[in-house]
N, C-alpha and C positions, 0 to 999 in steps of 0.2 A: 846443788847442780842445776843448771839452767840451759834451756835451748829456746831459741826464738821460733815460734810456729806461726803459720798463717791462719790457723783455725780461729774461729770466733766463738768457740765453745770450749769449756773446760769443766772438769769435775774436781772439786776441792774437798779436802778432808782436814779438819782441825782436830788435833789430838791433845787431850789433857789426861792426867792420871785417872780421872773418874768418868770421862765421857768421850764419845766420838760424834762429830757433826759433819755430815756430808751434804754437799750442795752442787747441783748441776747449774752452771751459769752460762748465759749467752750474752755476748757483747754486741751492741748495735753501734757501729762506728759513726753512723750519721748523727745520732743523738748523744753518744758518749755514755749512755745508760747501760746498766747490766740488767738482765732479766733472770729471775729465779725460775728455773724449769722444774726442779724437784728438790726436796729437802728431806734428809734423814737424820735421825738422832738416836744414839744408843747410850744408855747408862752402863757403866762398868762397875760391877760389885764384887768381883773375885780377884782383884789385884792383877788383872790382865796386863795393865800398863803401869805397874808400880814405878814411880819416879821416871815414867816414860819408857822404861825398859820393857821389851816385849817378852813378858814371862809366859804368855800364851799366844805365840804368833799364829798358831793354827786358828784359834778363835777370832783374833783380830783380822787375819787374812780372809777368813770366811765371811765376816760381816762386810768387809770392803768389796770383796768379789761379788757378793749378792747385790750390793748397792750399785756397783759399776756395771753390772750385767745389762741394765736398761740403757746404757750409753752406746753410741757408736764406738767400736773398739779402737778407733784412731783418736778418740778424744783424749787430750792430755790430762794427766792426773797430777794434781798439785797438793803437796802436804805442808802443813804448818804445825809446829809443836809448841806447847806451852806447859812448862812444869819445872820442878826443882833440879832436874838434871842439867839444865842449861845455865851457863854463866852469861849474865847480861850487864852491860855497863853503859853509862852516858859519860863521855869524856870530852874535855875541852883541850884542844891541842893548839900549838902555835903555827901549824902548817895546815893548809887546805888540801894537800895532796900527800897524805901519810903513807908510809910503808909499814910493814910489821914492826920494825924497830922503834917506831914512834909511839907505839902503844905501851903504857906501863903495866903490862900484864905478864903472867907466867906463860912462857912459850913451851909448855909441856908437850911432848910429841904426841900424846894421846888425844889432844884437843884440836879441833878444826875451827878457825876463827874467820868471821866475816864482819864487815862494817859497812855502814851507809852514812853519808853526809846529811846533816840535818840543817844547821844554820851557822852563821858567823856573828860574833858579838865582841866588840872591843878588841879587834885584831886576834881573837881566838876563834877556833872553829870546833863546833860540837858534832860529835859522831856517836851513833848508836853502834855498839860492838857486842857481838854474841859469840859464844864458844860452845860447841857441842862435842861431846866425846865421840871420837872416831868409831869405836865399837857400836855405839848407839846408831850412828848414821848407817853403818854397814848393816845393822839389823833391819832397818826399814828398807834399804835398797835390796837386801836379800829377800825380804818378804815380797816385794814387788816383783822380783824376778821369778820367784817360785810360783806366784799366781798369775804370771804373764800380764802384769799391769804396766802401762806405759808411764811410769813415774818420771816427771819432767822437772819438777822443782821441789826442793826440800829445804825449808827455812823455819824461822821462828814466827810465832803469832805477832810479836811486837814489830818485827821487821816488816811483816805484811801490813800491819796497821799504819806504819810510817808511810808506806807507799799508798795506802788507801787515802790517807789525809791529803797527800799531794794530788791524787787523782780526783778527789772530791772537790777540791778548789780549782782544778783545771787551770786555765790561763790566768786566773786571778791569784794563783798561789805565789806567795812571797816567803822566802826564808825568814825574814824579820817577823812576819805574822806567826810563823811556827815557833820562833824563839819566844815571843811574848806568851803564846798559848802554853808552851811547855813550862815556862817559868811560873805561870799561874797554877800549874798542876804538878809542881815539884818534879818535873821531868818524867812523869808517868804517861807514856804515850797512850795507854788505854783509856785515860781520862779526858782525852781531847774531844771525844765524840758525845753528842747529845742524842737523845732518843729519835728526834726527827731526822737526823743525818742519814739513817738507813734508807729512808724514802727518797732522799736526794741522790743516792747511789744506785738503788736497787728497786726494780719494779717487781712487786710480789703479787701473783695472782690471788684472787679472792678465796680460792679453794685451799690455799696453803696457809695454815695458821702458824704464826711465828711467835713463840713465847719470848718474853723479855730476856731470858737467859741465853737465847740464841742470837741476840742482836749483835754482840761483839764478835762471835765467830763468823757471822755473815759479813760484817764489815771487813774482817780479816780475809775472808774469801774473795771479796772484791779487790783487796790489796794484792792477793796472790795473782789474780788475773792481770792487774795493772803491772805487776812485775814482769809479766811476759812481754810487755811492750806493745800490747794490742790496742 
């Protein structure tokens, strides 16, 4: 789900079965850069998010509410999920404007599917496609409602990374460039980024220490912000 907002600040949370990463980002339209205002990270040791299912929504909601309490309560909240509950595919199609019937996937009613265009090659068009179980989506939406959190966007980490890659290259972005990079990395979006790319996207204050394991979640956080169209 997605709304376009005029705010230049957002709080992002990256969910994986073993950890949560929260980041408050501010966007500077003049420079195009993101600024990291705060960073939180929590390891999960008691199966709170086994296969991304909220087995302990009270504990997860409590962590998020505590982190978000430092924000202005109108700051949009953006979620990205990464884990085995999500179906993800890279597909080459003969149309650049597909509808659901063009995707060779199961259209089981319990799954919600989204796709994004990546590139075209030899008259075929590559899309990233992700499917999330509807009960899982409902869990996260219900948690946000119960804790009065302004959840604005809920997507996958790879979807966010695809948008981060586009935003990182700005006006120089070309689908052909992405096609070459993805082919070199066997269509693994998360492998498109180098260590120094984070500093190209995000200004990190000296008092915030960023471990290497947080690098990809922070790039995804920038992608979430970029998906807002800001």
